[in-house]
KOLFI-194175 format. One record per residue: y, z, x of N, C-alpha, C, O in turn; residue in three letters. Coordinates in pm, whole numbers, padded with zeros to 5 digits, always signed. Example, Ala and Ser with C-alpha at 12.3 -4.5 7.8 and 13.67 -1.06 7.14 Angstrom:
<kegus>
-00569+00780+01319-00450+00780+01230-00330+00780+01320-00332+00846+01424ALA
-00225+00708+01285-00106+00714+01367+00003+00787+01290+00114+00804+01341SER
</kegus>
This chain:
<kegus>
-08121+04381-10765-08216+04492-10752-08302+04477-10626-08326+04574-10554GLN
-08348+04354-10601-08430+04330-10482-08351+04355-10355-08403+04412-10259GLN
-08225+04312-10354-08141+04335-10236-08114+04484-10217-08111+04533-10105LEU
-08095+04555-10327-08074+04700-10319-08199+04768-10264-08189+04863-10186SER
-08316+04719-10305-08440+04778-10254-08455+04754-10104-08499+04844-10032PHE
-08419+04635-10057-08427+04608-09913-08330+04695-09835-08361+04740-09725SER
-08211+04719-09892-08115+04811-09829-08171+04952-09822-08159+05020-09720ASP
-08233+04995-09933-08292+05129-09937-08406+05142-09838-08418+05244-09770LEU
-08490+05039-09828-08601+05040-09733-08550+05053-09591-08603+05130-09511LEU
-08447+04976-09559-08392+04981-09424-08334+05119-09392-08353+05171-09282GLN
-08263+05177-09488-08204+05310-09466-08313+05415-09447-08301+05501-09360SER
-08419+05408-09529-08527+05505-09518-08602+05493-09386-08656+05592-09336GLU
-08604+05373-09329-08677+05349-09204-08594+05394-09084-08648+05451-08989VAL
-08463+05367-09086-08379+05385-08968-08309+05521-08966-08308+05587-08862ILE
-08252+05563-09077-08163+05681-09079-08233+05810-09034-08174+05884-08955VAL
-08357+05842-09080-08420+05967-09033-08434+05975-08881-08408+06079-08822PRO
-08476+05864-08819-08487+05862-08673-08351+05875-08608-08336+05943-08506THR
-08251+05810-08666-08115+05819-08613-08064+05963-08617-08005+06011-08520LEU
-08086+06032-08729-08039+06170-08742-08110+06263-08643-08047+06349-08582LEU
-08242+06244-08626-08316+06327-08529-08266+06300-08387-08256+06392-08306ARG
-08234+06175-08358-08185+06140-08224-08050+06204-08196-08027+06254-08086THR
-07961+06204-08296-07827+06261-08279-07834+06413-08269-07767+06473-08184VAL
-07914+06477-08356-07921+06623-08361-07993+06680-08240-07954+06785-08189MET
-08098+06613-08195-08180+06667-08085-08157+06596-07953-08228+06621-07855ASN
-08056+06506-07949-08029+06426-07830-08152+06349-07787-08181+06334-07668GLU
-08224+06300-07885-08345+06223-07860-08449+06252-07966-08443+06357-08031GLY
-08542+06162-07986-08648+06182-08086-08778+06124-08033-08780+06016-07973ALA
-08886+06195-08056-09018+06148-08014-09086+06076-08130-09082+06122-08244LYS
-09146+05964-08099-09219+05887-08199-09339+05823-08131-09323+05763-08024ILE
-09460+05833-08188-09577+05771-08127-09567+05619-08131-09489+05563-08208PRO
-09645+05552-08047-09639+05407-08039-09670+05342-08173-09604+05246-08212LEU
-09771+05394-08243-09807+05336-08372-09694+05356-08472-09667+05268-08555ILE
-09628+05472-08465-09513+05496-08552-09397+05402-08520-09327+05357-08610GLY
-09379+05374-08391-09275+05280-08348-09304+05140-08400-09213+05070-08445CYS
-09431+05098-08393-09470+04966-08442-09449+04956-08592-09401+04854-08642ILE
-09486+05062-08666-09469+05063-08812-09321+05056-08847-09281+04982-08937VAL
-09239+05134-08776-09094+05131-08802-09038+04993-08775-08955+04943-08852GLN
-09082+04930-08668-09035+04796-08634-09075+04695-08742-08995+04608-08778LEU
-09197+04708-08793-09244+04615-08897-09165+04632-09026-09123+04533-09086TYR
-09144+04756-09069-09069+04780-09192-08923+04734-09177-08864+04681-09271LEU
-08868+04757-09059-08732+04711-09033-08724+04558-09039-08631+04502-09096PHE
-08823+04491-08979-08826+04344-08980-08840+04291-09122-08779+04190-09157ALA
-08922+04358-09203-08937+04318-09343-08804+04326-09417-08766+04232-09488ILE
-08735+04437-09400-08607+04456-09472-08503+04354-09428-08429+04302-09512SER
-08496+04325-09297-08398+04229-09249-08431+04088-09298-08343+04016-09344GLU
-08559+04049-09287-08600+03916-09332-08579+03901-09482-08535+03796-09529ALA
-08609+04007-09557-08593+04003-09702-08446+03988-09741-08413+03914-09833LEU
-08358+04059-09670-08216+04046-09698-08167+03904-09675-08094+03849-09758GLN
-08208+03843-09563-08165+03706-09533-08215+03609-09638-08140+03521-09683CYS
-08341+03622-09678-08399+03532-09777-08335+03550-09914-08305+03452-09983LEU
-08313+03676-09953-08251+03702-10084-08107+03653-10088-08061+03603-10191LEU
-08035+03667-09978-07897+03617-09974-07892+03465-09986-07799+03410-10044LEU
-07993+03397-09930-07999+03251-09946-08030+03214-10090-07976+03116-10142SER
-08118+03290-10156-08146+03267-10298-08020+03288-10382-07992+03211-10473VAL
-07946+03392-10349-07822+03421-10423-07717+03313-10398-07638+03281-10488MET
-07714+03256-10278-07619+03147-10251-07655+03024-10334-07567+02952-10381SER
-07784+02998-10351-07827+02887-10436-07787+02913-10581-07747+02821-10653TYR
-07799+03038-10622-07757+03076-10757-07607+03052-10776-07566+03001-10880ASP
-07525+03089-10677-07381+03066-10686-07350+02916-10686-07260+02871-10757ARG
-07425+02842-10607-07405+02697-10603-07429+02633-10740-07350+02550-10785TYR
-07537+02672-10805-07565+02618-10938-07459+02660-11039-07418+02580-11123LEU
-07416+02787-11031-07318+02838-11128-07185+02766-11118-07117+02748-11220ALA
-07145+02724-10998-07014+02661-10979-07023+02509-10979-06938+02442-11039ILE
-07124+02454-10912-07133+02308-10897-07210+02239-11009-07192+02120-11033CYS
-07295+02313-11076-07374+02252-11184-07388+02351-11300-07500+02388-11336ASN
-07276+02393-11359-07281+02500-11460-07356+02462-11588-07417+02548-11651PRO
-07352+02334-11626-07416+02292-11751-07568+02302-11744-07633+02321-11846LEU
-07624+02288-11626-07770+02294-11610-07816+02426-11549-07933+02443-11518ARG
-07720+02520-11533-07754+02646-11467-07867+02721-11538-07964+02763-11475TYR
-07853+02737-11669-07952+02815-11745-08089+02750-11744-08191+02820-11742SER
-08094+02618-11746-08222+02549-11749-08291+02549-11612-08414+02548-11604SER
-08210+02549-11505-08269+02548-11370-08301+02690-11323-08415+02720-11287ILE
-08201+02778-11325-08220+02915-11277-08272+03002-11392-08203+03094-11438MET
-08393+02972-11436-08454+03050-11543-08536+03165-11485-08547+03180-11364ASN
-08593+03246-11574-08667+03364-11529-08787+03326-11443-08817+03394-11345HIS
-08856+03219-11479-08974+03176-11404-08939+03139-11261-09010+03178-11168LYS
-08831+03064-11242-08790+03025-11107-08745+03147-11027-08775+03157-10908LEU
-08674+03239-11092-08630+03361-11022-08749+03440-10970-08748+03487-10856CYS
-08852+03455-11053-08971+03528-11011-09038+03458-10893-09080+03524-10798VAL
-09047+03326-10900-09110+03249-10790-09032+03267-10660-09092+03285-10554LYS
-08900+03261-10668-08817+03275-10548-08829+03415-10488-08834+03430-10366LEU
-08832+03517-10573-08845+03653-10524-08982+03678-10461-08992+03743-10357PHE
-09088+03626-10526-09223+03642-10472-09237+03569-10339-09297+03622-10245VAL
-09181+03448-10331-09186+03373-10206-09109+03445-10096-09153+03447-09981MET
-08996+03504-10130-08917+03579-10031-08996+03698-09977-08995+03724-09857SER
-09065+03770-10066-09146+03884-10024-09263+03840-09935-09292+03905-09835TRP
-09329+03733-09972-09443+03685-09894-09399+03644-09754-09466+03676-09655LEU
-09288+03572-09746-09237+03531-09614-09194+03652-09532-09222+03659-09412LEU
-09127+03747-09596-09080+03866-09525-09195+03953-09476-09185+04017-09372ALA
-09305+03955-09551-09421+04036-09512-09507+03969-09405-09566+04036-09322LEU
-09513+03835-09408-09609+03765-09322-09551+03723-09188-09615+03745-09085SER
-09433+03664-09184-09381+03608-09060-09357+03713-08951-09392+03686-08836PHE
-09301+03831-08980-09282+03930-08873-09412+03979-08811-09411+04031-08699PRO
-09523+03964-08882-09651+04013-08830-09688+03946-08699-09745+04010-08611LEU
-09656+03817-08685-09693+03743-08564-09627+03804-08441-09693+03833-08341VAL
-09495+03823-08450-09423+03883-08338-09462+04029-08318-09465+04078-08205ALA
-09493+04098-08428-09531+04239-08420-09663+04256-08345-09676+04346-08261LEU
-09759+04171-08373-09888+04176-08303-09869+04149-08155-09931+04214-08071ILE
-09781+04054-08123-09752+04024-07982-09692+04145-07911-09723+04170-07795ALA
-09605+04220-07980-09545+04339-07920-09646+04452-07909-09647+04525-07810ALA
-09730+04467-08011-09828+04577-08012-09936+04559-07906-09994+04658-07860ALA
-09964+04436-07868-10069+04410-07769-10017+04410-07626-10092+04382-07532THR
-09889+04442-07608-09833+04452-07473-09891+04574-07402-09935+04670-07466GLN
-09890+04571-07272-09936+04685-07192-09816+04771-07154-09723+04724-07087GLU
-09818+04896-07198-09709+04989-07171-09755+05090-07067-09859+05155-07083PHE
-09678+05103-06961-09718+05189-06849-09649+05325-06857-09652+05390-06961CYS
-09587+05367-06750-09531+05502-06743-09401+05517-06822-09377+05621-06883ASN
-09318+05413-06822-09190+05423-06891-09212+05425-07043-09276+05336-07098GLN
-09158+05526-07109-09181+05539-07253-09057+05584-07330-09068+05637-07441ASN
-08939+05561-07272-08814+05601-07338-08735+05478-07376-08694+05400-07290THR
-08714+05459-07507-08635+05347-07556-08488+05388-07558-08451+05490-07617ILE
-08405+05309-07495-08261+05336-07492-08197+05280-07619-08115+05188-07613ASN
-08236+05336-07732-08187+05291-07862-08212+05403-07963-08281+05500-07932HIS
-08156+05389-08085-08177+05493-08185-08288+05457-08285-08314+05532-08378PHE
-08352+05341-08265-08471+05306-08342-08552+05206-08262-08506+05155-08160PHE
-08673+05178-08308-08764+05088-08235-08730+04943-08266-08793+04880-08352CYS
-08633+04890-08197-08599+04749-08210-08692+04667-08121-08753+04721-08028ASP
-08703+04538-08149-08805+04455-08085-08783+04441-07935-08872+04471-07856TYR
-08665+04395-07896-08643+04367-07755-08631+04495-07670-08680+04496-07557PHE
-08568+04603-07718-08575+04729-07642-08718+04779-07622-08749+04839-07519PRO
-08805+04754-07721-08945+04793-07705-09013+04709-07598-09091+04761-07519LEU
-08984+04579-07596-09044+04492-07495-08999+04528-07353-09071+04504-07257LEU
-08880+04587-07341-08831+04627-07209-08918+04735-07146-08916+04752-07024GLU
-08993+04808-07227-09082+04912-07175-09215+04856-07126-09290+04925-07058LEU
-09243+04730-07158-09372+04673-07122-09377+04640-06973-09278+04597-06914SER
-09493+04662-06914-09512+04627-06773-09591+04498-06758-09633+04463-06648CYS
-09613+04427-06869-09680+04297-06865-09578+04188-06896-09462+04217-06926SER
-09621+04063-06888-09531+03950-06911-09496+03942-07060-09585+03932-07145ASP
-09366+03946-07091-09320+03946-07230-09266+03811-07275-09208+03800-07383THR
-09284+03708-07194-09226+03577-07226-09281+03523-07359-09204+03476-07443PHE
-09411+03530-07378-09473+03477-07500-09425+03556-07622-09397+03499-07727VAL
-09415+03689-07607-09370+03773-07717-09226+03740-07756-09192+03740-07874ALA
-09142+03712-07657-09002+03678-07686-08993+03542-07756-08915+03526-07850GLN
-09072+03445-07710-09072+03313-07773-09123+03322-07917-09068+03257-08006ILE
-09226+03403-07939-09279+03420-08074-09175+03482-08167-09162+03443-08283LEU
-09100+03580-08115-08998+03645-08197-08891+03544-08239-08847+03544-08354ALA
-08850+03458-08146-08750+03356-08179-08807+03254-08277-08738+03209-08369ILE
-08935+03217-08258-08997+03117-08345-09013+03166-08488-08980+03094-08582THR
-09064+03288-08505-09089+03338-08641-08960+03378-08712-08957+03387-08835VAL
-08853+03402-08635-08726+03437-08700-08656+03315-08756-08566+03327-08840SER
-08696+03196-08712-08631+03073-08758-08644+03053-08909-08542+03030-08975THR
-08765+03059-08968-08776+03034-09112-08722+03147-09200-08691+03123-09317PRO
-08709+03268-09148-08665+03380-09232-08523+03425-09202-08467+03505-09277VAL
-08463+03375-09096-08325+03412-09062-08237+03288-09047-08131+03279-09110VAL
-08279+03192-08964-08195+03076-08936-08189+02980-09054-08080+02939-09095LEU
-08304+02944-09111-08305+02851-09225-08226+02904-09344-08149+02829-09404PHE
-08243+03034-09382-08159+03086-09490-08010+03078-09458-07929+03049-09547PRO
-07973+03103-09333-07833+03095-09293-07779+02953-09309-07667+02933-09356PHE
-07860+02854-09269-07820+02714-09285-07805+02679-09433-07710+02611-09472ILE
-07898+02727-09515-07890+02703-09659-07764+02765-09719-07699+02705-09805LEU
-07730+02885-09673-07609+02952-09722-07484+02872-09684-07394+02855-09766ILE
-07479+02824-09560-07363+02745-09515-07350+02618-09598-07240+02583-09642ILE
-07462+02548-09619-07458+02424-09698-07413+02453-09841-07333+02379-09897ILE
-07464+02561-09898-07425+02598-10035-07277+02623-10046-07212+02578-10141SER
-07220+02695-09947-07079+02727-09954-06990+02609-09919-06875+02604-09962TYR
-07039+02515-09843-06964+02391-09822-06951+02315-09954-06843+02265-09988ILE
-07061+02307-10027-07059+02241-10158-06971+02318-10257-06897+02258-10336CYS
-06979+02452-10251-06897+02535-10341-06749+02517-10310-06667+02502-10401ILE
-06714+02519-10180-06574+02501-10141-06522+02365-10185-06409+02353-10233ALA
-06603+02263-10168-06564+02128-10211-06540+02124-10360-06446+02058-10406HIS
-06624+02194-10437-06609+02195-10584-06487+02276-10625-06416+02238-10719GLU
-06460+02388-10557-06344+02471-10591-06214+02397-10563-06118+02410-10639ILE
-06210+02318-10454-06089+02244-10421-06056+02138-10525-05941+02095-10536LEU
-06156+02097-10601-06133+01996-10705-06076+02057-10833-06031+01984-10921LYS
-06079+02190-10843-06025+02256-10962-05873+02254-10955-05814+02293-10854ILE
-05809+02209-11062-05664+02191-11062-05591+02325-11077-05499+02353-11000VAL
-05631+02406-11174-05558+02530-11202-05591+02638-11099-05705+02649-11052SER
-05488+02717-11066-05508+02826-10969-05594+02937-11029-05668+03004-10957SER
-05584+02958-11160-05666+03060-11227-05813+03021-11221-05900+03106-11198ILE
-05840+02893-11241-05978+02846-11233-06036+02862-11093-06153+02896-11077GLY
-05951+02838-10992-05996+02857-10854-06026+03004-10826-06125+03037-10760ARG
-05940+03091-10875-05960+03234-10853-06089+03282-10919-06162+03362-10861GLN
-06115+03234-11041-06239+03273-11110-06361+03223-11036-06460+03295-11022LYS
-06354+03099-10989-06468+03041-10915-06491+03116-10784-06605+03142-10746ALA
-06381+03151-10716-06395+03223-10589-06447+03365-10610-06527+03413-10531PHE
-06401+03431-10717-06447+03568-10745-06595+03572-10776-06659+03676-10758SER
-06652+03459-10821-06795+03453-10850-06879+03474-10725-06989+03529-10731THR
-06827+03428-10611-06907+03436-10488-06842+03520-10378-06894+03525-10267CYS
-06730+03587-10408-06658+03662-10304-06740+03778-10249-06746+03799-10128SER
-06805+03855-10339-06883+03970-10294-07004+03926-10212-07037+03988-10111SER
-07069+03820-10256-07184+03768-10182-07142+03718-10045-07211+03742-09946HIS
-07028+03648-10038-06978+03597-09912-06943+03711-09816-06964+03699-09695LEU
-06890+03820-09869-06857+03936-09786-06983+03997-09724-06984+04030-09606ALA
-07088+04012-09805-07213+04069-09755-07276+03979-09651-07325+04026-09548VAL
-07275+03847-09676-07331+03750-09580-07255+03757-09448-07316+03755-09341VAL
-07123+03764-09455-07041+03768-09333-07070+03891-09249-07081+03883-09127SER
-07083+04006-09316-07110+04131-09243-07249+04127-09180-07264+04160-09063ILE
-07350+04087-09259-07488+04089-09209-07507+03991-09094-07551+04030-08986LEU
-07473+03865-09117-07497+03764-09014-07401+03778-08897-07435+03744-08784TYR
-07280+03829-08923-07187+03852-08813-07241+03951-08712-07232+03930-08591GLY
-07298+04061-08763-07354+04162-08672-07485+04115-08609-07510+04143-08492THR
-07568+04044-08684-07693+03991-08628-07666+03894-08514-07732+03897-08410LEU
-07567+03806-08535-07531+03711-08429-07473+03786-08309-07501+03751-08194ILE
-07393+03888-08336-07334+03966-08228-07437+04037-08142-07419+04052-08021GLY
-07547+04082-08206-07650+04157-08134-07750+04066-08065-07784+04087-07949VAL
-07799+03963-08138-07914+03887-08090-07882+03748-08035-07965+03690-07964TYR
-07765+03693-08067-07736+03555-08027-07635+03549-07914-07655+03476-07816VAL
-07527+03624-07925-07422+03622-07822-07478+03677-07691-07546+03780-07693VAL
-07452+03611-07577-07501+03661-07448-07462+03806-07425-07349+03846-07453PRO
-07557+03885-07372-07535+04030-07360-07540+04080-07216-07555+04201-07194THR
-07530+03992-07118-07542+04035-06979-07433+04135-06940-07459+04233-06871LYS
-07309+04107-06986-07197+04193-06948-07163+04297-07055-07058+04360-07049ASN
-07251+04314-07153-07224+04406-07262-07297+04538-07237-07414+04538-07199ARG
-07229+04647-07257-07289+04778-07235-07388+04811-07346-07382+04756-07456SER
-07479+04902-07316-07578+04943-07414-07512+05015-07531-07562+05010-07643GLN
-07401+05083-07506-07329+05151-07614-07277+05053-07717-07286+05078-07837THR
-07224+04939-07671-07174+04836-07764-07289+04780-07845-07274+04755-07964VAL
-07404+04759-07781-07521+04708-07853-07563+04805-07963-07598+04763-08074LYS
-07559+04932-07932-07598+05033-08031-07500+05037-08147-07540+05051-08263LYS
-07372+05024-08116-07271+05025-08222-07288+04905-08314-07277+04918-08436LEU
-07314+04788-08256-07338+04669-08337-07464+04683-08421-07467+04643-08537LEU
-07568+04742-08361-07692+04765-08435-07669+04863-08549-07729+04851-08656SER
-07581+04961-08525-07550+05059-08629-07485+04993-08750-07502+05038-08863LEU
-07409+04886-08727-07341+04817-08836-07440+04757-08935-07425+04774-09056LEU
-07542+04685-08884-07631+04617-08977-07750+04701-09020-07820+04664-09114TYR
-07775+04814-08954-07888+04898-08995-07847+05012-09087-07926+05055-09171THR
-07723+05060-09074-07678+05175-09153-07556+05142-09237-07555+05166-09358VAL
-07453+05085-09172-07327+05061-09243-07343+04954-09351-07298+04973-09464VAL
-07408+04843-09317-07424+04734-09413-07501+04776-09538-07453+04748-09648THR
-07619+04842-09526-07686+04888-09648-07604+04987-09730-07621+04997-09851PRO
-07513+05061-09662-07430+05159-09733-07319+05091-09813-07290+05132-09925PHE
-07257+04988-09755-07141+04928-09821-07181+04814-09916-07100+04774-10000ILE
-07303+04760-09904-07344+04651-09994-07330+04688-10141-07272+04611-10218ASN
-07382+04806-10185-07364+04842-10327-07217+04857-10365-07179+04825-10478PRO
-07135+04905-10271-06992+04921-10300-06926+04786-10320-06842+04769-10409MET
-06963+04688-10237-06904+04555-10248-06939+04490-10381-06853+04434-10448ILE
-07067+04498-10418-07110+04434-10543-07059+04510-10665-07035+04450-10770TYR
-07041+04641-10652-06993+04719-10766-06846+04694-10795-06798+04726-10904SER
-06773+04637-10698-06631+04609-10720-06610+04502-10827-06501+04489-10882LEU
-06716+04425-10856-06707+04324-10962-06723+04386-11099-06694+04323-11200LYS
-06770+04510-11103-06791+04577-11231-06656+04621-11289-06571+04675-11219SER
-06639+04596-11419-06513+04635-11485-06497+04786-11486-06387+04838-11471ALA
-06608+04858-11505-06603+05004-11505-06558+05058-11370-06478+05151-11363ASP
-06610+04999-11262-06571+05042-11128-06424+05013-11101-06354+05095-11042MET
-06377+04897-11145-06236+04862-11127-06146+04959-11201-06044+05003-11148LYS
-06184+04992-11324-06103+05087-11403-06102+05226-11339-06000+05294-11339ASN
-06219+05267-11285-06227+05397-11220-06138+05402-11097-06071+05503-11072ALA
-06137+05294-11018-06052+05289-10899-05904+05291-10938-05824+05357-10872LEU
-05869+05218-11045-05730+05218-11092-05686+05359-11135-05575+05402-11106LYS
-05778+05430-11204-05745+05567-11248-05726+05660-11131-05637+05746-11133ASN
-05809+05645-11025-05797+05729-10907-05665+05704-10836-05597+05797-10793ILE
-05629+05575-10824-05503+05539-10756-05383+05591-10835-05287+05641-10777ILE
-05389+05579-10968-05278+05626-11052-05262+05777-11047-05150+05828-11049GLN
-05376+05848-11041-05370+05994-11030-05308+06038-10899-05234+06137-10896GLN
-05337+05967-10792-05281+06003-10661-05132+05976-10656-05057+06045-10587LYS
-05090+05873-10731-04945+05845-10734-04870+05954-10809-04747+05948-10822LYS
</kegus>
């Protein structure tokens, strides 16, 4: 539910501006509106990364320590993890946001993007943006990089545990437990790395926009579809549709 809410928040923040930009070949937004959009977008992205790391820990316990799963991953711990994720997502982006909001913006006021992303906004500044860029990298570490490391460690342990299972049916069941989560993690972090980590000197702005479109619009749209594929009702509905077409 929390992940669905973060997807919904991201869609509500990005899609209206995207539609106005496409329909009107551009969209006007005041600076304060741009800052608010950037903050809400940062919250949704940070929340997704943190929640996915919590879910990877949940999968780790379910596969590697099933006998103690219920006693460890109880309701109290779940509430604490969700509250901590929200607090981190709300607080850490504020530091970089304040640095961006206090920049001096001169005559140039057109962002070559379909939403107010951090670095395209800094490109409009006529003051030194070095500190703002360093702050953005620093505050993204605990809410983006650390969760990613935790996810990788969890799946290394999960893979090691799955390889120890003798029966192929047991392996399939264990893998199906985390397949949907792994798909969402791959899509989200794959596009984030493609946009913000991979060198972009020789990359066109159109490619950057397409990659940004993947994690701002496409990913929130397909996340519910990926997780719903584990539902027996959804599987039966898909089977009925395929049989009818045949």
